[in-house]
A tleap script that builds the chain and sets N, CA, C and O, in Angstrom:
source leaprc.protein.ff14SB
mol = sequence {
  NMET LEU PRO PRO LEU SER ASP ALA ARG ARG
  VAL THR LEU LEU GLN LEU ALA ALA LEU SER
  CYS VAL SER ALA LEU CYS LEU ILE PRO PHE
  ALA SER VAL SER SER SER VAL GLY SER PRO
  GLN SER ALA ARG ARG LEU PRO ALA GLU LEU
  PRO ARG ARG LEU PRO ALA ASP PRO ALA ALA
  ALA LEU PRO ALA ALA LEU ARG ASP PRO PHE
  VAL ALA SER PRO ARG ALA ILE ALA LEU GLU
  SER ALA GLY THR SER ILE GLY VAL VAL ARG
  ALA VAL ALA LEU GLY ALA GLU PRO ARG ALA
  ILE LEU GLU THR ALA SER GLY THR LEU MET
  VAL LYS ILE GLY ALA ALA VAL MET GLY SER
  HIE ILE VAL ALA ILE ASP ALA ALA GLY VAL
  LEU LEU GLU ASP GLY VAL ARG LEU PRO LEU
  GLY ASN ALA THR GLN CARG
}
set mol.1.N position { 69.653 81.273 144.711 }
set mol.1.CA position { 69.170 81.882 143.103 }
set mol.1.C position { 68.609 83.487 143.134 }
set mol.1.O position { 68.084 83.986 144.130 }
set mol.2.N position { 68.737 83.912 142.363 }
set mol.2.CA position { 67.894 85.551 141.911 }
set mol.2.C position { 66.489 85.712 141.848 }
set mol.2.O position { 65.813 84.998 141.107 }
set mol.3.N position { 65.911 86.739 142.683 }
set mol.3.CA position { 65.137 86.733 142.804 }
set mol.3.C position { 64.254 87.189 141.402 }
set mol.3.O position { 64.964 86.650 140.553 }
set mol.4.N position { 63.570 87.595 140.930 }
set mol.4.CA position { 62.955 87.656 139.888 }
set mol.4.C position { 62.277 89.320 139.708 }
set mol.4.O position { 61.385 90.060 140.123 }
set mol.5.N position { 63.462 89.245 138.747 }
set mol.5.CA position { 63.227 91.004 138.629 }
set mol.5.C position { 61.311 92.302 138.121 }
set mol.5.O position { 60.399 91.942 137.376 }
set mol.6.N position { 61.379 93.232 138.643 }
set mol.6.CA position { 59.628 94.081 138.245 }
set mol.6.C position { 59.790 94.616 136.770 }
set mol.6.O position { 60.628 95.394 136.315 }
set mol.7.N position { 58.704 93.945 136.140 }
set mol.7.CA position { 59.189 95.697 134.931 }
set mol.7.C position { 59.907 96.591 135.185 }
set mol.7.O position { 61.119 96.446 135.022 }
set mol.8.N position { 59.281 98.004 135.748 }
set mol.8.CA position { 60.064 98.727 135.817 }
set mol.8.C position { 61.913 98.457 135.800 }
set mol.8.O position { 62.570 98.843 134.834 }
set mol.9.N position { 62.524 97.807 136.911 }
set mol.9.CA position { 63.808 97.480 136.699 }
set mol.9.C position { 64.034 96.928 134.746 }
set mol.9.O position { 64.482 97.548 133.781 }
set mol.10.N position { 63.575 95.779 134.865 }
set mol.10.CA position { 63.956 95.319 133.250 }
set mol.10.C position { 64.100 96.619 132.397 }
set mol.10.O position { 65.181 96.881 131.870 }
set mol.11.N position { 62.589 97.750 132.206 }
set mol.11.CA position { 63.289 98.567 131.415 }
set mol.11.C position { 64.206 99.154 131.885 }
set mol.11.O position { 64.796 99.440 130.843 }
set mol.12.N position { 64.999 99.707 132.936 }
set mol.12.CA position { 65.763 100.444 133.511 }
set mol.12.C position { 67.003 100.030 132.778 }
set mol.12.O position { 67.780 100.792 132.203 }
set mol.13.N position { 67.086 98.810 132.865 }
set mol.13.CA position { 68.421 97.810 132.529 }
set mol.13.C position { 68.334 98.023 131.099 }
set mol.13.O position { 69.396 98.076 130.478 }
set mol.14.N position { 67.049 98.177 130.369 }
set mol.14.CA position { 67.336 97.686 128.723 }
set mol.14.C position { 67.776 99.037 128.482 }
set mol.14.O position { 68.660 99.267 127.658 }
set mol.15.N position { 67.225 99.926 129.139 }
set mol.15.CA position { 67.391 102.003 128.732 }
set mol.15.C position { 69.381 101.570 128.871 }
set mol.15.O position { 70.283 101.438 128.044 }
set mol.16.N position { 69.303 101.497 130.117 }
set mol.16.CA position { 70.590 101.127 130.574 }
set mol.16.C position { 71.820 100.359 128.995 }
set mol.16.O position { 72.796 100.977 128.570 }
set mol.17.N position { 71.527 99.476 128.654 }
set mol.17.CA position { 72.083 99.052 127.948 }
set mol.17.C position { 72.477 99.572 126.885 }
set mol.17.O position { 73.544 99.952 126.401 }
set mol.18.N position { 71.189 99.511 126.549 }
set mol.18.CA position { 71.131 100.501 124.808 }
set mol.18.C position { 71.919 102.183 124.922 }
set mol.18.O position { 72.567 102.718 124.022 }
set mol.19.N position { 71.699 102.608 125.935 }
set mol.19.CA position { 73.173 104.343 125.999 }
set mol.19.C position { 74.266 103.476 125.958 }
set mol.19.O position { 75.037 103.964 125.132 }
set mol.20.N position { 74.842 102.233 126.507 }
set mol.20.CA position { 75.812 102.174 126.343 }
set mol.20.C position { 75.916 101.401 125.266 }
set mol.20.O position { 76.865 100.624 125.370 }
set mol.21.N position { 75.198 101.284 124.068 }
set mol.21.CA position { 75.160 101.015 122.960 }
set mol.21.C position { 75.547 101.298 121.756 }
set mol.21.O position { 76.204 100.793 120.846 }
set mol.22.N position { 74.582 102.861 122.149 }
set mol.22.CA position { 74.735 103.960 121.148 }
set mol.22.C position { 75.516 104.545 121.610 }
set mol.22.O position { 75.806 105.410 120.784 }
set mol.23.N position { 76.368 104.710 122.843 }
set mol.23.CA position { 77.664 105.683 123.005 }
set mol.23.C position { 78.978 105.176 122.244 }
set mol.23.O position { 79.936 105.630 121.618 }
set mol.24.N position { 78.198 103.406 122.874 }
set mol.24.CA position { 79.695 103.254 122.387 }
set mol.24.C position { 79.984 103.332 120.130 }
set mol.24.O position { 80.980 103.448 119.416 }
set mol.25.N position { 78.962 103.232 119.946 }
set mol.25.CA position { 79.184 103.079 118.629 }
set mol.25.C position { 79.273 104.461 118.030 }
set mol.25.O position { 79.762 104.588 116.908 }
set mol.26.N position { 78.754 105.694 118.825 }
set mol.26.CA position { 78.870 106.778 118.458 }
set mol.26.C position { 80.863 106.764 118.654 }
set mol.26.O position { 81.616 107.098 117.740 }
set mol.27.N position { 81.235 106.396 119.752 }
set mol.27.CA position { 82.557 106.636 119.752 }
set mol.27.C position { 83.628 106.184 119.037 }
set mol.27.O position { 84.804 106.536 119.125 }
set mol.28.N position { 82.937 105.073 118.053 }
set mol.28.CA position { 83.754 104.500 116.790 }
set mol.28.C position { 84.638 105.101 115.417 }
set mol.28.O position { 85.162 104.648 114.399 }
set mol.29.N position { 84.518 105.887 115.821 }
set mol.29.CA position { 85.103 107.119 114.340 }
set mol.29.C position { 86.294 107.521 115.033 }
set mol.29.O position { 87.343 107.178 114.488 }
set mol.30.N position { 86.361 108.005 115.838 }
set mol.30.CA position { 87.512 108.768 117.049 }
set mol.30.C position { 88.523 107.546 117.691 }
set mol.30.O position { 89.720 107.578 117.405 }
set mol.31.N position { 88.174 106.851 118.261 }
set mol.31.CA position { 89.134 105.114 118.437 }
set mol.31.C position { 89.710 104.875 116.879 }
set mol.31.O position { 90.888 104.774 116.537 }
set mol.32.N position { 88.212 104.803 115.839 }
set mol.32.CA position { 88.875 104.457 113.863 }
set mol.32.C position { 89.934 104.866 113.445 }
set mol.32.O position { 90.251 104.020 112.608 }
set mol.33.N position { 91.204 106.109 113.495 }
set mol.33.CA position { 91.948 107.151 113.763 }
set mol.33.C position { 93.193 106.550 112.877 }
set mol.33.O position { 92.941 107.490 112.123 }
set mol.34.N position { 94.192 105.945 112.306 }
set mol.34.CA position { 95.183 105.197 112.321 }
set mol.34.C position { 96.183 106.376 113.710 }
set mol.34.O position { 95.607 107.253 114.355 }
set mol.35.N position { 97.076 106.179 113.790 }
set mol.35.CA position { 97.517 106.684 114.235 }
set mol.35.C position { 99.653 107.014 113.428 }
set mol.35.O position { 100.689 107.486 113.896 }
set mol.36.N position { 99.178 106.328 111.923 }
set mol.36.CA position { 100.483 107.372 111.032 }
set mol.36.C position { 99.499 108.351 110.544 }
set mol.36.O position { 99.672 108.484 111.756 }
set mol.37.N position { 98.874 108.958 110.177 }
set mol.37.CA position { 98.119 109.801 110.568 }
set mol.37.C position { 98.437 111.048 111.911 }
set mol.37.O position { 98.550 110.874 113.124 }
set mol.38.N position { 98.494 112.003 111.281 }
set mol.38.CA position { 98.605 112.750 112.129 }
set mol.38.C position { 98.408 114.349 111.783 }
set mol.38.O position { 97.833 114.629 110.731 }
set mol.39.N position { 98.876 115.410 112.651 }
set mol.39.CA position { 98.303 116.810 113.031 }
set mol.39.C position { 99.608 117.681 112.128 }
set mol.39.O position { 100.766 117.383 112.423 }
set mol.40.N position { 99.491 118.193 111.606 }
set mol.40.CA position { 100.387 118.575 110.513 }
set mol.40.C position { 101.741 118.993 112.406 }
set mol.40.O position { 102.952 118.773 112.412 }
set mol.41.N position { 101.290 119.314 113.085 }
set mol.41.CA position { 101.796 120.227 114.045 }
set mol.41.C position { 102.874 118.889 115.093 }
set mol.41.O position { 103.724 119.098 115.959 }
set mol.42.N position { 102.278 117.399 114.446 }
set mol.42.CA position { 102.952 115.854 115.627 }
set mol.42.C position { 103.547 115.657 114.292 }
set mol.42.O position { 103.195 114.481 114.384 }
set mol.43.N position { 104.404 115.728 112.561 }
set mol.43.CA position { 104.950 115.745 111.948 }
set mol.43.C position { 106.147 116.522 112.382 }
set mol.43.O position { 107.211 115.961 112.117 }
set mol.44.N position { 106.256 117.921 113.113 }
set mol.44.CA position { 106.952 118.941 113.170 }
set mol.44.C position { 107.243 118.081 114.522 }
set mol.44.O position { 106.833 118.968 115.270 }
set mol.45.N position { 107.534 117.302 115.197 }
set mol.45.CA position { 108.405 117.095 116.397 }
set mol.45.C position { 109.658 116.124 116.129 }
set mol.45.O position { 110.734 116.039 116.722 }
set mol.46.N position { 108.960 115.177 114.645 }
set mol.46.CA position { 110.410 114.969 114.397 }
set mol.46.C position { 111.471 115.469 114.078 }
set mol.46.O position { 111.672 116.482 113.407 }
set mol.47.N position { 112.452 114.507 114.731 }
set mol.47.CA position { 113.763 115.121 114.242 }
set mol.47.C position { 114.152 115.644 113.297 }
set mol.47.O position { 114.262 114.869 112.347 }
set mol.48.N position { 114.614 117.343 112.963 }
set mol.48.CA position { 114.876 118.093 111.827 }
set mol.48.C position { 116.268 117.824 110.778 }
set mol.48.O position { 116.576 118.595 109.869 }
set mol.49.N position { 116.976 116.624 111.110 }
set mol.49.CA position { 118.120 115.985 110.565 }
set mol.49.C position { 118.110 114.324 110.695 }
set mol.49.O position { 118.611 113.699 111.630 }
set mol.50.N position { 117.239 113.598 109.231 }
set mol.50.CA position { 117.287 112.509 109.387 }
set mol.50.C position { 118.459 111.960 108.462 }
set mol.50.O position { 118.858 112.783 107.638 }
set mol.51.N position { 119.234 110.413 108.448 }
set mol.51.CA position { 119.937 110.505 107.702 }
set mol.51.C position { 119.916 110.005 106.510 }
set mol.51.O position { 120.300 108.839 106.413 }
set mol.52.N position { 119.500 110.674 105.348 }
set mol.52.CA position { 119.916 110.423 103.978 }
set mol.52.C position { 120.415 109.519 103.471 }
set mol.52.O position { 119.887 108.943 102.519 }
set mol.53.N position { 121.860 109.079 104.118 }
set mol.53.CA position { 122.773 108.116 102.713 }
set mol.53.C position { 122.863 106.904 103.814 }
set mol.53.O position { 122.529 106.993 104.995 }
set mol.54.N position { 123.343 105.861 103.214 }
set mol.54.CA position { 123.801 105.009 103.720 }
set mol.54.C position { 124.771 104.871 104.370 }
set mol.54.O position { 125.727 105.547 103.991 }
set mol.55.N position { 125.046 103.749 105.918 }
set mol.55.CA position { 125.604 103.799 106.437 }
set mol.55.C position { 127.044 102.926 105.591 }
set mol.55.O position { 127.061 101.862 104.972 }
set mol.56.N position { 128.542 104.272 106.017 }
set mol.56.CA position { 129.631 103.723 105.408 }
set mol.56.C position { 130.301 102.495 106.069 }
set mol.56.O position { 131.442 102.208 105.709 }
set mol.57.N position { 129.958 102.085 106.587 }
set mol.57.CA position { 130.370 100.819 107.401 }
set mol.57.C position { 129.685 99.817 106.621 }
set mol.57.O position { 128.531 99.501 106.331 }
set mol.58.N position { 131.307 99.309 106.321 }
set mol.58.CA position { 131.613 97.292 105.137 }
set mol.58.C position { 130.234 97.370 105.680 }
set mol.58.O position { 129.178 97.764 105.184 }
set mol.59.N position { 130.600 96.799 107.041 }
set mol.59.CA position { 130.594 95.382 107.462 }
set mol.59.C position { 128.293 95.541 107.196 }
set mol.59.O position { 127.635 94.500 107.172 }
set mol.60.N position { 127.558 97.011 107.044 }
set mol.60.CA position { 126.653 97.000 106.761 }
set mol.60.C position { 126.321 97.150 105.020 }
set mol.60.O position { 125.375 97.666 104.426 }
set mol.61.N position { 127.150 96.683 104.696 }
set mol.61.CA position { 127.256 97.026 102.913 }
set mol.61.C position { 126.023 95.773 102.349 }
set mol.61.O position { 125.851 94.604 102.695 }
set mol.62.N position { 125.297 96.676 101.315 }
set mol.62.CA position { 124.157 95.842 100.723 }
set mol.62.C position { 125.214 94.501 100.383 }
set mol.62.O position { 126.399 94.188 100.269 }
set mol.63.N position { 123.608 93.906 100.307 }
set mol.63.CA position { 124.465 92.263 99.727 }
set mol.63.C position { 124.540 92.707 98.244 }
set mol.63.O position { 123.988 93.706 97.782 }
set mol.64.N position { 125.474 91.624 97.416 }
set mol.64.CA position { 125.088 92.151 95.674 }
set mol.64.C position { 124.783 90.861 95.461 }
set mol.64.O position { 124.918 89.829 96.119 }
set mol.65.N position { 124.231 91.201 94.138 }
set mol.65.CA position { 123.830 90.129 92.739 }
set mol.65.C position { 124.409 89.458 92.375 }
set mol.65.O position { 125.386 89.774 91.696 }
set mol.66.N position { 124.091 88.183 92.649 }
set mol.66.CA position { 125.219 87.254 92.027 }
set mol.66.C position { 124.859 86.893 90.434 }
set mol.66.O position { 125.674 86.496 89.601 }
set mol.67.N position { 123.106 87.187 90.171 }
set mol.67.CA position { 123.399 87.238 88.385 }
set mol.67.C position { 122.136 88.035 88.941 }
set mol.67.O position { 121.838 88.485 90.048 }
set mol.68.N position { 121.218 88.002 87.066 }
set mol.68.CA position { 120.242 89.420 86.596 }
set mol.68.C position { 119.183 88.438 86.842 }
set mol.68.O position { 119.213 87.479 86.072 }
set mol.69.N position { 118.042 88.438 87.926 }
set mol.69.CA position { 117.550 87.370 87.825 }
set mol.69.C position { 116.648 87.276 85.789 }
set mol.69.O position { 116.333 86.187 85.309 }
set mol.70.N position { 116.413 88.772 84.928 }
set mol.70.CA position { 115.884 88.194 83.701 }
set mol.70.C position { 116.941 87.896 82.348 }
set mol.70.O position { 116.966 88.252 81.170 }
set mol.71.N position { 117.659 87.163 83.107 }
set mol.71.CA position { 118.942 86.652 81.911 }
set mol.71.C position { 119.025 85.601 82.240 }
set mol.71.O position { 119.375 85.223 83.358 }
set mol.72.N position { 118.655 84.802 81.134 }
set mol.72.CA position { 118.818 83.407 81.537 }
set mol.72.C position { 119.797 82.355 81.693 }
set mol.72.O position { 120.397 82.484 80.626 }
set mol.73.N position { 120.441 81.278 82.372 }
set mol.73.CA position { 121.819 81.711 82.672 }
set mol.73.C position { 122.592 80.976 81.903 }
set mol.73.O position { 121.756 80.196 81.448 }
set mol.74.N position { 123.810 80.610 81.337 }
set mol.74.CA position { 123.975 79.726 80.722 }
set mol.74.C position { 124.287 78.302 80.578 }
set mol.74.O position { 124.697 77.780 79.541 }
set mol.75.N position { 123.985 77.505 82.080 }
set mol.75.CA position { 122.937 76.309 81.887 }
set mol.75.C position { 121.541 76.008 81.348 }
set mol.75.O position { 121.282 74.972 80.736 }
set mol.76.N position { 120.556 77.080 81.640 }
set mol.76.CA position { 120.158 76.936 81.218 }
set mol.76.C position { 119.389 77.314 79.929 }
set mol.76.O position { 118.322 76.985 79.411 }
set mol.77.N position { 120.194 77.974 79.706 }
set mol.77.CA position { 120.994 78.146 78.102 }
set mol.77.C position { 120.578 76.788 77.011 }
set mol.77.O position { 119.815 76.467 76.100 }
set mol.78.N position { 121.649 76.321 77.826 }
set mol.78.CA position { 122.359 74.627 76.943 }
set mol.78.C position { 120.946 73.811 76.984 }
set mol.78.O position { 120.246 73.544 76.007 }
set mol.79.N position { 120.715 73.509 78.230 }
set mol.79.CA position { 118.847 72.985 77.817 }
set mol.79.C position { 118.056 72.707 77.620 }
set mol.79.O position { 117.465 71.641 77.450 }
set mol.80.N position { 117.802 74.129 77.600 }
set mol.80.CA position { 116.819 74.611 77.034 }
set mol.80.C position { 117.528 74.380 75.061 }
set mol.80.O position { 116.873 73.919 74.126 }
set mol.81.N position { 118.724 74.793 75.020 }
set mol.81.CA position { 118.464 74.524 73.253 }
set mol.81.C position { 118.762 73.011 73.133 }
set mol.81.O position { 118.357 72.634 72.034 }
set mol.82.N position { 119.329 71.974 73.856 }
set mol.82.CA position { 119.541 70.526 73.800 }
set mol.82.C position { 117.960 69.937 73.918 }
set mol.82.O position { 117.676 68.941 73.253 }
set mol.83.N position { 117.370 70.302 74.412 }
set mol.83.CA position { 115.854 70.206 74.512 }
set mol.83.C position { 115.123 69.785 73.535 }
set mol.83.O position { 114.424 68.792 73.332 }
set mol.84.N position { 115.674 71.585 72.437 }
set mol.84.CA position { 114.459 71.674 71.664 }
set mol.84.C position { 115.743 71.051 70.173 }
set mol.84.O position { 115.313 70.807 69.046 }
set mol.85.N position { 116.575 70.973 70.379 }
set mol.85.CA position { 117.850 70.775 68.952 }
set mol.85.C position { 117.628 68.928 68.753 }
set mol.85.O position { 118.155 68.356 67.798 }
set mol.86.N position { 116.797 68.172 69.781 }
set mol.86.CA position { 117.200 66.910 69.707 }
set mol.86.C position { 115.506 67.014 69.479 }
set mol.86.O position { 115.119 66.443 68.459 }
set mol.87.N position { 114.682 67.530 70.126 }
set mol.87.CA position { 112.571 67.170 69.764 }
set mol.87.C position { 112.342 66.551 70.907 }
set mol.87.O position { 112.806 65.439 71.158 }
set mol.88.N position { 111.641 67.187 71.662 }
set mol.88.CA position { 109.951 66.906 72.630 }
set mol.88.C position { 109.036 66.814 72.149 }
set mol.88.O position { 108.561 67.643 71.373 }
set mol.89.N position { 108.443 65.564 72.551 }
set mol.89.CA position { 107.305 64.619 71.940 }
set mol.89.C position { 106.706 65.810 73.042 }
set mol.89.O position { 107.287 66.203 74.053 }
set mol.90.N position { 105.186 66.315 72.458 }
set mol.90.CA position { 104.544 67.101 73.814 }
set mol.90.C position { 102.978 66.069 73.749 }
set mol.90.O position { 102.530 65.966 74.890 }
set mol.91.N position { 102.002 65.238 72.576 }
set mol.91.CA position { 101.914 64.391 72.545 }
set mol.91.C position { 101.450 63.719 71.750 }
set mol.91.O position { 101.398 64.024 70.558 }
set mol.92.N position { 100.850 62.261 72.429 }
set mol.92.CA position { 100.708 61.134 70.909 }
set mol.92.C position { 99.334 60.812 70.802 }
set mol.92.O position { 98.726 61.069 71.841 }
set mol.93.N position { 98.636 60.333 69.890 }
set mol.93.CA position { 97.803 59.528 69.975 }
set mol.93.C position { 97.744 58.339 69.679 }
set mol.93.O position { 98.642 58.123 68.864 }
set mol.94.N position { 97.320 57.661 69.838 }
set mol.94.CA position { 96.823 55.913 69.613 }
set mol.94.C position { 96.551 55.800 68.806 }
set mol.94.O position { 96.230 56.636 67.962 }
set mol.95.N position { 96.584 54.561 68.760 }
set mol.95.CA position { 95.218 53.916 68.119 }
set mol.95.C position { 96.086 53.221 66.207 }
set mol.95.O position { 97.193 52.684 66.225 }
set mol.96.N position { 95.084 53.464 64.491 }
set mol.96.CA position { 95.247 52.110 64.389 }
set mol.96.C position { 96.589 53.199 62.894 }
set mol.96.O position { 97.042 52.810 61.817 }
set mol.97.N position { 96.705 54.196 63.448 }
set mol.97.CA position { 98.015 54.599 62.926 }
set mol.97.C position { 98.556 56.486 63.450 }
set mol.97.O position { 98.586 57.580 62.886 }
set mol.98.N position { 98.858 56.001 64.665 }
set mol.98.CA position { 99.301 56.274 65.827 }
set mol.98.C position { 99.912 57.616 65.289 }
set mol.98.O position { 100.467 57.479 64.199 }
set mol.99.N position { 99.932 58.941 65.839 }
set mol.99.CA position { 100.698 59.907 64.853 }
set mol.99.C position { 101.849 60.572 66.794 }
set mol.99.O position { 101.774 59.977 67.869 }
set mol.100.N position { 102.516 61.574 66.578 }
set mol.100.CA position { 102.908 62.455 67.716 }
set mol.100.C position { 102.702 64.141 67.379 }
set mol.100.O position { 102.320 64.761 66.387 }
set mol.101.N position { 103.065 64.445 68.450 }
set mol.101.CA position { 103.520 66.033 68.147 }
set mol.101.C position { 104.396 66.180 68.172 }
set mol.101.O position { 104.622 65.082 68.681 }
set mol.102.N position { 105.372 66.611 68.081 }
set mol.102.CA position { 107.260 67.063 68.409 }
set mol.102.C position { 107.578 68.587 68.441 }
set mol.102.O position { 106.785 69.288 67.814 }
set mol.103.N position { 108.249 68.995 68.850 }
set mol.103.CA position { 108.758 70.348 68.848 }
set mol.103.C position { 110.331 70.040 68.771 }
set mol.103.O position { 110.964 69.475 69.663 }
set mol.104.N position { 110.868 70.517 67.529 }
set mol.104.CA position { 112.301 70.879 67.583 }
set mol.104.C position { 112.598 72.116 67.427 }
set mol.104.O position { 111.875 73.003 67.880 }
set mol.105.N position { 114.155 72.459 66.494 }
set mol.105.CA position { 114.527 73.197 66.480 }
set mol.105.C position { 113.971 74.208 65.187 }
set mol.105.O position { 113.862 75.433 65.251 }
set mol.106.N position { 113.709 73.487 64.205 }
set mol.106.CA position { 112.696 73.845 63.375 }
set mol.106.C position { 111.726 73.745 63.083 }
set mol.106.O position { 111.477 73.667 61.880 }
set mol.107.N position { 110.565 73.690 64.169 }
set mol.107.CA position { 109.475 74.495 64.836 }
set mol.107.C position { 108.731 73.298 65.053 }
set mol.107.O position { 109.545 72.391 65.227 }
set mol.108.N position { 106.934 72.650 65.160 }
set mol.108.CA position { 106.441 71.653 65.720 }
set mol.108.C position { 105.741 71.308 64.398 }
set mol.108.O position { 105.123 72.069 63.654 }
set mol.109.N position { 105.996 69.873 64.257 }
set mol.109.CA position { 105.489 68.920 63.695 }
set mol.109.C position { 104.690 68.020 63.916 }
set mol.109.O position { 105.352 67.406 64.752 }
set mol.110.N position { 103.668 67.393 63.805 }
set mol.110.CA position { 102.732 66.105 63.301 }
set mol.110.C position { 103.831 64.913 62.862 }
set mol.110.O position { 104.786 64.920 62.086 }
set mol.111.N position { 103.453 64.256 63.417 }
set mol.111.CA position { 104.661 63.135 62.531 }
set mol.111.C position { 104.283 61.545 63.017 }
set mol.111.O position { 104.265 60.818 64.009 }
set mol.112.N position { 104.046 61.562 61.816 }
set mol.112.CA position { 103.269 59.341 62.254 }
set mol.112.C position { 104.681 58.394 61.706 }
set mol.112.O position { 105.797 58.739 61.316 }
set mol.113.N position { 104.249 57.516 61.826 }
set mol.113.CA position { 105.698 56.014 61.544 }
set mol.113.C position { 105.927 56.005 60.342 }
set mol.113.O position { 105.167 56.104 59.380 }
set mol.114.N position { 107.304 55.850 60.434 }
set mol.114.CA position { 107.523 56.217 58.512 }
set mol.114.C position { 108.415 57.458 58.615 }
set mol.114.O position { 109.415 57.508 57.899 }
set mol.115.N position { 108.026 58.827 59.754 }
set mol.115.CA position { 107.979 60.114 58.582 }
set mol.115.C position { 109.896 60.596 59.473 }
set mol.115.O position { 110.503 60.038 60.387 }
set mol.116.N position { 110.075 61.232 59.033 }
set mol.116.CA position { 111.861 62.019 58.746 }
set mol.116.C position { 111.725 62.984 59.600 }
set mol.116.O position { 110.973 63.956 59.538 }
set mol.117.N position { 112.855 62.540 60.804 }
set mol.117.CA position { 112.812 63.703 62.128 }
set mol.117.C position { 114.250 63.467 62.169 }
set mol.117.O position { 114.759 62.347 62.119 }
set mol.118.N position { 114.995 64.763 62.279 }
set mol.118.CA position { 116.768 64.933 62.915 }
set mol.118.C position { 117.157 63.914 61.843 }
set mol.118.O position { 118.193 63.278 62.033 }
set mol.119.N position { 116.355 63.662 60.606 }
set mol.119.CA position { 117.770 62.750 60.119 }
set mol.119.C position { 117.987 61.637 60.014 }
set mol.119.O position { 118.774 61.035 59.284 }
set mol.120.N position { 116.999 61.168 61.054 }
set mol.120.CA position { 116.450 60.026 60.916 }
set mol.120.C position { 114.501 59.271 60.843 }
set mol.120.O position { 113.534 60.031 60.787 }
set mol.121.N position { 114.387 58.005 60.859 }
set mol.121.CA position { 112.812 57.952 60.765 }
set mol.121.C position { 112.394 56.938 61.158 }
set mol.121.O position { 112.916 55.824 61.113 }
set mol.122.N position { 110.719 57.484 61.870 }
set mol.122.CA position { 110.462 57.453 63.241 }
set mol.122.C position { 109.633 55.868 63.063 }
set mol.122.O position { 108.584 55.573 62.490 }
set mol.123.N position { 110.907 54.820 64.045 }
set mol.123.CA position { 110.051 53.158 63.869 }
set mol.123.C position { 108.115 52.743 64.385 }
set mol.123.O position { 107.220 51.987 64.009 }
set mol.124.N position { 108.350 53.881 65.508 }
set mol.124.CA position { 107.452 53.524 66.870 }
set mol.124.C position { 106.933 54.617 67.354 }
set mol.124.O position { 107.791 55.498 67.320 }
set mol.125.N position { 105.730 55.075 67.883 }
set mol.125.CA position { 104.521 55.661 68.898 }
set mol.125.C position { 104.311 55.079 69.231 }
set mol.125.O position { 104.118 53.992 68.685 }
set mol.126.N position { 104.141 55.398 70.737 }
set mol.126.CA position { 103.745 54.011 72.002 }
set mol.126.C position { 103.478 55.587 73.167 }
set mol.126.O position { 103.586 56.799 72.978 }
set mol.127.N position { 103.121 54.778 74.288 }
set mol.127.CA position { 102.749 55.950 75.469 }
set mol.127.C position { 103.635 56.825 75.595 }
set mol.127.O position { 103.477 58.032 75.411 }
set mol.128.N position { 104.630 56.271 75.920 }
set mol.128.CA position { 105.828 56.516 76.397 }
set mol.128.C position { 106.947 57.262 75.442 }
set mol.128.O position { 108.067 57.578 75.843 }
set mol.129.N position { 106.438 57.492 74.081 }
set mol.129.CA position { 106.734 58.606 73.847 }
set mol.129.C position { 107.117 57.983 72.093 }
set mol.129.O position { 106.379 57.140 71.583 }
set mol.130.N position { 108.491 58.612 71.252 }
set mol.130.CA position { 108.641 58.297 70.037 }
set mol.130.C position { 110.344 57.150 69.832 }
set mol.130.O position { 111.339 57.185 70.557 }
set mol.131.N position { 110.134 56.411 68.804 }
set mol.131.CA position { 111.229 55.609 69.149 }
set mol.131.C position { 111.735 56.045 67.055 }
set mol.131.O position { 111.127 56.084 65.985 }
set mol.132.N position { 113.429 56.314 67.638 }
set mol.132.CA position { 113.689 56.823 66.217 }
set mol.132.C position { 114.001 55.553 65.507 }
set mol.132.O position { 113.668 54.689 66.318 }
set mol.133.N position { 114.611 54.758 64.079 }
set mol.133.CA position { 115.555 53.766 63.794 }
set mol.133.C position { 116.764 53.769 64.195 }
set mol.133.O position { 117.386 52.714 64.074 }
set mol.134.N position { 117.519 55.083 64.851 }
set mol.134.CA position { 119.152 55.060 65.495 }
set mol.134.C position { 119.074 54.753 66.449 }
set mol.134.O position { 120.233 54.851 66.854 }
set mol.135.N position { 118.391 54.341 67.372 }
set mol.135.CA position { 117.397 53.930 68.480 }
set mol.135.C position { 117.364 55.199 70.143 }
set mol.135.O position { 117.326 55.019 71.360 }
set mol.136.N position { 117.410 56.569 69.101 }
set mol.136.CA position { 117.227 57.484 70.422 }
set mol.136.C position { 115.415 57.299 70.399 }
set mol.136.O position { 114.625 57.116 69.472 }
set mol.137.N position { 115.263 57.425 71.671 }
set mol.137.CA position { 114.189 57.655 72.542 }
set mol.137.C position { 113.908 58.885 72.378 }
set mol.137.O position { 114.862 59.641 72.564 }
set mol.138.N position { 112.272 59.682 71.902 }
set mol.138.CA position { 112.195 61.270 71.843 }
set mol.138.C position { 111.030 61.054 73.430 }
set mol.138.O position { 109.866 61.377 73.196 }
set mol.139.N position { 111.315 60.549 74.928 }
set mol.139.CA position { 110.188 60.764 75.872 }
set mol.139.C position { 108.966 61.337 75.592 }
set mol.139.O position { 109.032 61.828 74.465 }
set mol.140.N position { 108.073 61.475 76.002 }
set mol.140.CA position { 106.939 62.447 76.546 }
set mol.140.C position { 107.052 63.867 77.509 }
set mol.140.O position { 107.201 64.005 78.723 }
set mol.141.N position { 106.917 64.806 76.440 }
set mol.141.CA position { 107.450 65.742 77.743 }
set mol.141.C position { 109.059 65.948 77.920 }
set mol.141.O position { 109.552 67.004 77.521 }
set mol.142.N position { 109.636 65.245 78.337 }
set mol.142.CA position { 110.849 65.450 78.502 }
set mol.142.C position { 111.756 65.703 77.937 }
set mol.142.O position { 111.613 64.925 76.994 }
set mol.143.N position { 113.131 66.490 77.641 }
set mol.143.CA position { 113.583 66.321 76.617 }
set mol.143.C position { 114.373 65.402 76.311 }
set mol.143.O position { 114.770 64.811 77.315 }
set mol.144.N position { 114.814 64.984 75.289 }
set mol.144.CA position { 115.260 63.809 75.268 }
set mol.144.C position { 116.578 63.250 75.621 }
set mol.144.O position { 117.586 63.907 75.360 }
set mol.145.N position { 116.689 61.745 76.363 }
set mol.145.CA position { 117.653 61.354 76.655 }
set mol.145.C position { 117.972 59.997 75.739 }
set mol.145.O position { 117.033 59.371 75.248 }
set mol.146.N position { 119.418 59.562 75.530 }
set mol.146.CA position { 119.950 59.052 74.690 }
set mol.146.C position { 120.294 57.782 75.871 }
set mol.146.O position { 120.939 56.788 75.538 }
savepdb mol mol.pdb
quit
């Protein structure tokens, strides 16, 4: 076990600890300077001639873009047009007179049983979607499937 310290020694240790903390805090601005920021002399030490062209080696060629990411692919366009030309059920309201919100090529419609949609009449509206008289079911939230 360590012997107890006298008050004079405690004061001395406290002063040394405070001095070391203050000196460390004073050195923080010097230690936090980024190495990427340098003096003009250090910038002159860089090589004068840096390569400004891409290498002519075909192995180091840049990859070619397979498609423009801002233009829809033909498949995406076909799926979108098929989904909106047939119709998509966005919402249904069930009750005494069920209704549905359909999104078709002609626009968004609120329909009920018996309404004419896409050359056919609606025979049923349920939680799964809308059923047309020709047997086509428009599922809720998805493109139609025959």
